[in-house]
C-alpha positions in Angstrom: 68.0 -197.4 104.9 71.7 -196.0 104.6 72.8 -198.8 107.5 73.1 -201.2 104.6 75.9 -198.8 102.9 77.5 -199.0 106.7 80.3 -201.4 107.2 81.4 -202.7 111.1 84.6 -203.0 109.1 85.2 -199.7 107.0 88.6 -199.9 104.9 88.4 -197.0 102.6 87.8 -193.1 103.3 84.3 -193.5 102.2 83.7 -196.6 104.7 84.8 -194.8 107.2 83.2 -191.4 106.7 79.4 -193.3 107.0 80.9 -195.5 109.6 81.6 -192.1 111.6 78.6 -190.0 110.7 76.5 -193.1 111.6 78.0 -193.7 115.1 78.4 -190.7 116.2 75.3 -188.9 114.7 74.7 -187.5 117.8 77.9 -185.6 118.3 77.3 -184.3 114.9 73.7 -183.4 115.4 74.8 -181.4 118.6 77.8 -179.3 117.0 75.5 -178.7 113.9 72.8 -177.0 117.0 75.5 -174.5 118.4 77.1 -173.9 115.3 73.6 -172.7 113.9 73.0 -171.3 117.7 76.0 -169.2 117.8 75.7 -167.9 113.9 72.0 -167.0 114.1 72.4 -165.7 117.3 75.8 -163.5 116.3 74.7 -162.8 113.5 71.2 -160.9 114.4 73.1 -158.9 117.4 75.6 -157.9 115.4 73.5 -156.6 113.1 72.0 -154.4 115.3 75.1 -153.5 117.1 76.4 -152.7 113.7 73.3 -150.6 112.6 73.8 -148.5 115.7 77.3 -147.7 114.7 76.6 -147.2 111.5 73.9 -145.0 112.0 76.4 -143.4 114.7 79.1 -143.0 112.2 77.0 -141.1 109.7 75.3 -138.4 112.2 76.8 -135.4 111.2 78.3 -132.8 113.2 76.6 -129.2 112.9 78.3 -125.7 112.9 75.2 -124.6 115.2 75.2 -127.3 117.5 75.9 -127.1 121.3 79.5 -127.0 122.7 78.7 -130.5 124.8 76.6 -132.4 121.9 79.7 -131.6 119.4 81.8 -133.1 122.0 80.3 -135.8 123.1 79.5 -136.7 119.4 82.7 -135.8 118.0 84.1 -138.4 121.2 81.5 -141.6 120.2 82.1 -141.4 116.8 86.3 -142.0 117.6 85.1 -144.7 119.7 82.9 -146.6 116.9 86.1 -145.5 114.4 88.5 -147.4 117.1 86.3 -150.0 117.0 85.4 -150.9 113.5 88.9 -150.8 112.9 90.7 -153.0 115.6 87.8 -155.8 115.2 88.5 -155.3 111.2 92.0 -155.2 110.7 92.2 -158.4 113.6 91.6 -162.1 113.2 88.6 -163.8 114.7 90.1 -166.7 116.7 92.8 -164.0 118.4 89.8 -161.8 119.4 88.1 -164.8 120.1 91.3 -166.1 123.1 92.1 -162.0 123.8 88.3 -161.7 124.8 87.3 -165.1 126.4 90.9 -165.3 128.5 90.8 -161.6 129.3 87.4 -162.2 131.1 88.3 -164.7 132.9 91.2 -162.8 134.0 89.3 -160.0 135.5 87.4 -163.4 137.5 84.4 -162.4 135.7 82.5 -166.3 135.2 81.7 -166.6 131.5 80.9 -170.3 129.1 82.8 -169.8 126.0 79.8 -170.6 124.4 78.9 -167.3 125.9 82.2 -165.4 124.6 81.3 -167.4 121.3 78.3 -165.4 121.2 79.8 -162.4 122.5 83.0 -162.7 119.8 80.9 -163.3 116.6 78.5 -160.0 117.6 81.2 -157.8 117.8 82.8 -159.4 115.1 79.7 -158.6 112.7 79.2 -155.5 114.1 82.2 -154.1 113.0 81.5 -155.1 109.3 77.8 -154.9 109.2 78.7 -151.0 110.5 80.5 -150.3 107.3 78.1 -152.0 104.8 75.2 -149.6 107.1 77.4 -146.7 106.4 77.7 -147.3 103.4 73.8 -148.3 102.2 72.6 -144.9 104.6 75.4 -143.2 102.0 73.4 -144.6 98.7 70.4 -142.8 99.5 70.2 -140.2 97.5 70.2 -137.1 99.7 67.4 -135.3 97.9 64.9 -137.3 100.1 66.8 -136.0 103.6 66.6 -132.2 102.1 62.6 -132.5 100.9 62.0 -134.8 104.3 63.4 -131.8 106.2 61.8 -129.1 104.1 58.5 -130.8 105.6 59.7 -130.1 109.1 60.5 -133.8 110.1 63.9 -133.9 112.1 67.1 -135.6 111.0 66.2 -138.0 113.9 62.9 -138.4 112.4 64.1 -138.4 109.0 66.6 -140.5 109.8 64.0 -143.5 110.9 61.2 -143.1 109.2 63.0 -142.0 105.6 66.6 -143.4 105.0 66.9 -146.5 107.4 63.9 -148.5 105.8 66.0 -147.7 102.2 69.4 -148.9 103.4 67.9 -151.7 105.1 66.7 -153.1 101.9 69.6 -152.4 100.4 71.9 -154.3 103.4 70.1 -157.3 103.0 72.8 -159.2 100.7 75.0 -158.8 102.5 73.5 -159.4 106.2 72.9 -162.8 104.1 76.5 -163.0 103.0 77.6 -162.5 106.9 75.4 -165.1 108.1 76.9 -167.7 105.5 80.3 -166.4 106.9 79.8 -166.6 110.5 78.3 -169.9 109.8 81.5 -171.0 108.7 83.7 -169.2 111.1 82.6 -170.8 113.7 84.9 -173.1 113.6 87.5 -171.2 114.6 85.9 -171.0 118.5 87.3 -174.3 118.9 90.1 -172.6 120.3 87.9 -171.7 123.4 86.6 -175.0 123.9 83.1 -174.1 122.3 82.0 -177.6 121.5 80.5 -176.8 117.9 81.2 -178.6 114.4 84.8 -178.4 114.5 85.4 -179.7 117.8 83.1 -182.8 116.9 84.9 -183.7 114.0 88.1 -182.8 115.7 87.1 -185.2 118.9 85.6 -188.4 116.8 89.5 -187.6 114.7 90.7 -188.4 117.8 88.8 -191.8 119.1 90.4 -193.5 116.0 92.9 -191.3 114.5 90.9 -190.8 111.5 91.1 -187.2 111.3 91.0 -186.5 107.8 87.4 -188.9 107.6 86.1 -186.5 110.1 87.1 -183.3 108.5 85.3 -184.6 105.4 82.1 -185.7 107.4 81.6 -181.8 109.0 82.2 -180.4 104.9 79.4 -182.2 103.7 77.3 -180.8 106.2 78.7 -177.1 106.0 78.0 -177.2 102.7 74.3 -178.2 103.2 73.7 -175.6 105.2 75.6 -172.9 103.7 74.2 -174.0 99.9 70.5 -174.4 101.9 70.7 -171.0 103.2 72.3 -169.6 100.0 69.3 -170.6 98.2 66.6 -169.5 100.7 68.6 -166.1 101.2 68.3 -165.8 96.6 64.8 -166.7 97.1 64.2 -163.6 99.8 65.8 -160.8 97.5 64.0 -162.0 94.9 60.6 -161.6 97.0 61.7 -158.8 98.8 62.6 -156.8 94.9 58.9 -157.1 94.3 57.1 -157.8 90.8 58.1 -156.0 88.1 54.9 -155.6 86.5 55.7 -151.8 85.7 57.7 -152.3 83.0 55.3 -154.1 81.3 53.0 -150.8 81.9 55.6 -148.5 80.5 55.7 -150.7 77.1 51.7 -150.8 76.9 51.8 -147.1 77.4 54.8 -146.4 74.4 52.7 -148.8 72.4 49.6 -146.8 73.3 
């Protein structure tokens, strides 16, 4: 059906877009798959890393703790804070260059894709760490105190009481981070990752039609982000649960 709109001798930008999208559909498709792979894997692993860092940053040092525990926890908290600040305060494109070429300088064999995933994980972890810390801080301190009064240890309180509630609070930010990663994978072309942006760059160079080629991936990025945004909005509403209790309250008030 689409072939009837594609001309072998395109004359205007729209015709060139259709021509390039059709002729290099395989390349665009492979670039899209790699973009999604890096964004999904990087976001999931980065979320786990951010969760761990966020818990570490929230950990409290009690006066009654052993000296070794105080020193180790303080050291870990300092390292976590340094990591977060470095990756939040430097561009992802610079991080990609330093990590990829730095690892290769150390004579460690790493592929561009592996380096791209690593950069995405570390970058996501730094941003999610602050989100997790804020999510933990949003939980009423009285719940922790109540759990401690019942004999639960601080670790069990964090795992069974605080983190499940914090997880629900930070889901929207995790969705936003994924959408950001989906777009930010485009900077990984500087280390030769063959993602969507690199595909457009290659296709544009074949006919010197960069404008039209980049318009093609702009449409692809838009469709991907629009689709996943709607999915996340749907899931967020599902997680909020039903509001039947409000009707019950109104019913009781009427009585």
